[in-house]
C-alpha positions in Angstrom: -1.8 10.8 15.7 -0.4 11.1 19.2 2.0 8.1 19.4 4.8 6.6 17.5 2.8 3.4 17.2 -0.2 5.2 15.7 2.1 7.1 13.2 3.9 3.9 12.3 0.7 1.9 11.6 -0.7 4.8 9.6 2.3 5.1 7.4 2.6 1.4 6.9 -1.1 1.1 5.8 -0.8 4.2 3.7 2.1 2.7 1.8 0.3 -0.6 1.4 2.6 -2.8 3.5 1.8 -5.6 5.8 3.7 -5.9 9.1 5.5 -8.8 7.4 6.6 -6.9 4.3 7.6 -3.9 6.3 9.7 -6.1 8.6 11.4 -7.7 5.6 12.2 -4.3 4.0 13.5 -2.8 7.2 15.3 -6.0 8.2 13.5 -6.3 11.4 11.3 -9.1 12.8 7.5 -9.1 12.3 7.1 -9.3 16.0 9.2 -6.1 16.4 6.8 -4.3 14.0 3.8 -5.6 15.9 5.3 -4.5 19.2 6.0 -1.0 17.9 2.5 -0.7 16.6 0.9 -2.1 19.8 2.9 0.3 21.9 4.7 -2.5 23.8 8.0 -1.3 22.3 8.9 2.4 21.9 10.7 4.0 19.1 14.4 3.2 18.9 17.3 3.2 16.5 14.9 1.3 14.1 12.7 4.4 13.7 15.0 6.0 11.2 15.2 2.8 9.2 11.4 2.5 9.3 11.0 6.1 8.1 13.4 5.5 5.2 11.5 2.3 4.2 8.1 4.0 4.5 9.4 7.2 2.8 8.3 9.5 5.5 10.1 12.2 7.5 11.9 10.6 10.4 11.1 13.4 12.8 7.4 13.1 12.1 7.5 9.3 12.7 9.5 9.7 15.9 7.9 12.8 17.4 4.8 13.7 15.4 6.4 17.1 14.6 6.6 18.5 11.1 5.2 17.1 7.9 4.8 13.4 7.3 5.7 13.4 3.6 9.2 14.1 2.3 9.5 17.4 0.3 9.1 16.8 -3.4 12.8 17.6 -3.8 13.5 14.5 -1.7 12.0 12.1 -4.3 13.4 10.6 -7.4 10.9 11.9 -10.1 13.0 10.6 -13.0 10.2 8.4 -14.3 7.6 11.1 -14.2 7.0 14.0 -16.6 8.5 17.3 -15.4 6.1 20.2 -14.8 6.2 22.6 -17.7 9.1 25.1 -17.3 10.6 23.2 -14.4 14.1 21.7 -14.8 15.1 18.7 -12.7 18.6 19.2 -11.2 21.1 16.5 -12.0 22.0 14.2 -9.0 25.2 15.1 -7.3 28.0 12.6 -7.8 28.3 10.4 -4.7 25.0 11.5 -3.3 22.5 9.0 -1.8 19.8 8.0 -4.3 16.4 9.6 -3.6 13.4 7.3 -2.9 10.8 7.1 -5.5 7.7 9.2 -4.9 5.0 7.3 -2.9 2.2 5.7 -4.9 -0.9 7.9 -4.3 -3.6 5.3 -4.7 -4.6 2.7 -2.2 -6.9 0.7 -4.4 -5.2 1.1 -7.8 -1.9 -0.6 -8.4 0.9 0.7 -10.8 0.4 -2.6 -12.8 -3.2 -1.6 -13.5 -2.1 1.8 -14.8 0.6 0.1 -16.9 -2.2 -1.9 -18.7 -3.8 1.3 -20.0 -3.0 2.6 -23.5 -1.3 6.0 -23.8 -4.6 7.6 -24.8 -6.4 6.0 -21.8 -3.7 7.4 -19.4 -4.1 10.9 -20.9 -7.9 10.6 -20.3 -7.4 9.3 -16.7 -5.0 12.2 -16.0 -7.5 14.7 -17.4 -10.3 13.3 -15.2 -8.1 13.3 -12.1 -7.0 16.9 -12.8 -10.6 18.0 -13.3 -11.7 16.2 -10.1 -8.8 17.8 -8.1 -9.6 21.3 -9.4 -13.4 20.8 -8.6 -12.6 19.6 -5.1 -10.3 22.5 -4.3 -12.9 25.0 -5.6 -15.6 23.5 -3.3 -13.2 23.6 -0.3 -12.6 27.2 -1.0 -16.3 27.9 -1.2 -16.2 28.8 -4.9 -19.1 27.9 -7.2 -18.2 25.4 -9.9 -18.3 26.8 -13.4 -20.7 25.4 -16.0 -24.4 25.0 -16.7 -26.9 25.9 -14.1 -29.0 23.0 -13.0 -32.6 22.9 -11.9 
């Protein structure tokens, strides 16, 4: 993505916001968001505020340099299970609260996940883990393990 307007629209859609909701969250007008996305307005002081609301790296949004996503240490993971053997550091007194990790699914809402039983969530997580491992193996050119077909 070459322009601020492309990156802004991409991040907004990825996070599931309309121009109206992004404007409300960033305390800007919807027409300002539309102008940024159409390229009529260029990035300004609002870019940092938009990056914060969209939970993306400000430098990426403004310049396209560096990673889009905040490093995992930049997110509040208090409502997730810690990885085995990894200790979460306690927040420093007086420090700014970290944003919640972005929701990874564009077509599944957190509410839908909340409707699942604990056993269904475990099954879903196991399926997702299996899928991810399979996809990574294919990308690396490894043959999937299991029965031979055909």
